[in-house]
GUFI-940263 format. One record per residue (C-alpha): x, y, z; residue in one letter. Coordinates in steps of 0.1 Angstrom, whole numbers, padded with zeros to 4 digits, always signed. Each point is the difference from the previous one (the first is absolute). Layout:
REM residues N
XYZA
...
END
This chain:
REM residues 203
+0000+0000+0000M
+0028+0025+0008K
+0016-0006-0034Y
-0034+0008-0016R
-0001+0032+0020A
+0036+0008-0009L
-0008-0006-0037S
-0029+0023+0001L
+0021+0027+0016V
+0027-0005-0028I
-0027+0002-0028I
-0014+0032+0016L
+0035+0013+0002W
+0004-0007-0037F
-0033+0018-0007V
+0011+0031+0021T
+0034+0002-0018C
-0018-0003-0034S
-0025+0027+0008I
+0029+0022+0012F
+0020-0006-0032L
-0032+0007-0022F
-0007+0033+0016M
+0036+0011-0005N
+0003-0008-0037M
-0018+0031-0013P
+0010-0010-0037F
-0027-0026+0002I
-0026+0027+0008Y
+0013+0023-0027T
-0001-0028-0025S
-0036-0008+0009V
-0010+0036-0003V
+0016+0005-0034H
-0016-0032-0015V
-0035+0010+0014L
+0005+0036-0010N
-0011+0012+0035V
+0014+0035-0007Q
-0028+0005-0026H
-0027-0010+0024D
+0013+0023+0028I
+0013+0029-0021K
+0035-0002+0015M
+0034-0006-0016S
+0019-0032+0007S
+0025+0020+0021R
-0028+0015+0022Q
-0016-0035+0004I
+0034-0016+0010S
+0007+0030+0025D
-0034-0005+0016N
+0005-0037+0003Y
+0034+0004+0016L
-0015+0025+0026L
-0028-0024+0008I
+0024-0030+0003I
+0023+0019+0024R
-0031+0010+0022Y
-0011-0037+0000L
+0034-0012+0013Q
+0012+0027+0023S
-0008+0004+0037F
+0011+0036-0002F
-0022+0014-0027I
-0034+0008+0014S
-0018+0015-0030D
-0003-0015-0035M
+0013+0025-0026Q
-0014+0000-0035T
-0009+0026-0026T
-0034-0017-0004L
-0030+0012+0021P
-0007-0024+0029I
-0029-0001+0024N
-0005-0016+0034N
-0010-0034-0016V
+0034-0001-0018V
+0019+0011+0031R
-0017-0027+0022I
+0006-0027-0025H
+0036+0007-0007F
+0006+0003+0038R
-0014-0035+0003D
+0021-0013-0028V
+0031+0017+0016R
-0007-0019+0032G
+0000-0033-0020L
+0031+0008-0019I
+0019+0011+0031L
-0012-0032+0018L
+0012-0020-0030N
+0035+0017+0000N
+0004-0002+0038L
-0009-0038-0001F
+0027-0004-0027M
+0026+0019+0020V
-0006-0018+0032V
-0005-0036-0013I
+0029+0000-0025T
+0028-0004+0026P
-0022-0024+0020I
-0006-0023-0030V
+0035+0000-0011I
+0012-0009+0034K
-0024-0028+0003I
+0010-0014-0034L
+0037+0001+0010I
-0008-0019+0032V
-0020-0025-0018L
+0027-0006-0026R
+0027-0002+0027K
-0021-0027+0019N
-0009-0018-0033H
-0037+0007+0004Y
-0007+0019-0031L
-0015-0030-0018W
-0030+0002+0025L
-0011+0032-0017L
-0004-0015-0035K
-0033-0016+0004S
-0016+0029+0020A
+0014+0025-0026L
-0015-0019-0029R
-0034+0000+0017Q
+0000+0037+0009I
+0013+0010-0035Y
-0027-0023-0016G
-0027+0019+0019C
+0015+0033-0013S
-0001-0013-0036V
-0037-0009+0004F
-0008+0035+0014I
+0020+0016-0028F
-0017-0020-0028V
-0035+0004+0015F
+0006+0038+0004S
+0014+0003-0035L
-0030-0017-0017I
-0024+0027+0014D
+0024+0028+0010F
-0026+0027+0002N
-0021-0019+0026D
+0031-0011+0019A
+0013+0036+0001F
-0034+0012+0015I
+0000-0030+0024F
+0035+0008+0014F
-0010+0037+0003H
-0029-0010+0021K
+0022-0021+0022I
+0028+0025+0004L
-0021+0032+0005F
-0029+0005+0024R
-0016+0028-0020N
-0009+0007-0036N
+0024+0029-0006D
+0018-0020-0024W
-0029+0004-0025I
+0010+0030-0020F
-0019+0021-0024N
+0024+0010-0030A
-0017+0034-0002K
+0002+0008+0037K
+0032-0018+0008E
+0020+0000-0034P
+0030-0013+0019I
-0015-0036-0007I
+0008+0005-0036I
+0038-0002+0009L
-0006-0035+0012F
-0018-0021-0026P
-0011-0035+0008D
+0026-0014-0024Q
+0028+0014+0022Y
-0012-0019+0030F
-0004-0032-0020M
+0035+0004-0012I
+0011+0005+0036G
-0019-0030+0010F
+0018-0022-0027V
+0033+0017+0009F
-0003-0009+0036V
-0009-0037-0008F
+0029-0003-0024I
+0024+0014+0025F
-0014-0022+0029V
+0006-0030-0023T
+0035+0010-0008V
+0008+0004+0037F
-0017-0034+0007Y
+0022-0017-0026L
+0031+0017+0012I
-0007-0013+0036L
-0008-0035-0012F
+0033-0001-0019R
+0017+0012+0031F
-0017-0027+0021I
+0009-0028-0026N
+0036+0012-0001R
+0002+0001+0037S
-0014-0035+0004T
+0022-0018-0025Q
END
């Protein structure tokens, strides 16, 4: 049971690291914006869109920035939702920072005591569950996206009106879908690297 719990923590660690990487790769966002021609919909240049995105990302990841800066008009609904998102992102990054040295230390100890092989079965099970969730969510991403919002947020402030809250145009659904796929791909890469490490350590 403890190895299943450890495997779950490791997979969650992979997820938090992947989310952090995705958020700090702005070229993915700018590529999506360019392909979808978002600048036409929001009547802003590509540079302005990129600058606004970076300002928002900095706000979401900083404990020291109290107000979200953007050239777009924002109302109380936008402020509340992005404040809620900020709380989740900060929690994600905090978990990643705290758990990274702990997981690495545990893996080193398990390797030293020749117990790494005990993780293999549990890791397969937890990763298999994540594959099921990913495939199920990707089949009907819109409903899955709404479902996760209802779980993560206690209010309906995430439901934006493009006319009243034009900032939503900066974040098309396709961007979140790409982010979802990106996170899964990186989780898979981390999983395969860890499995290779376990196999090499148990030979």
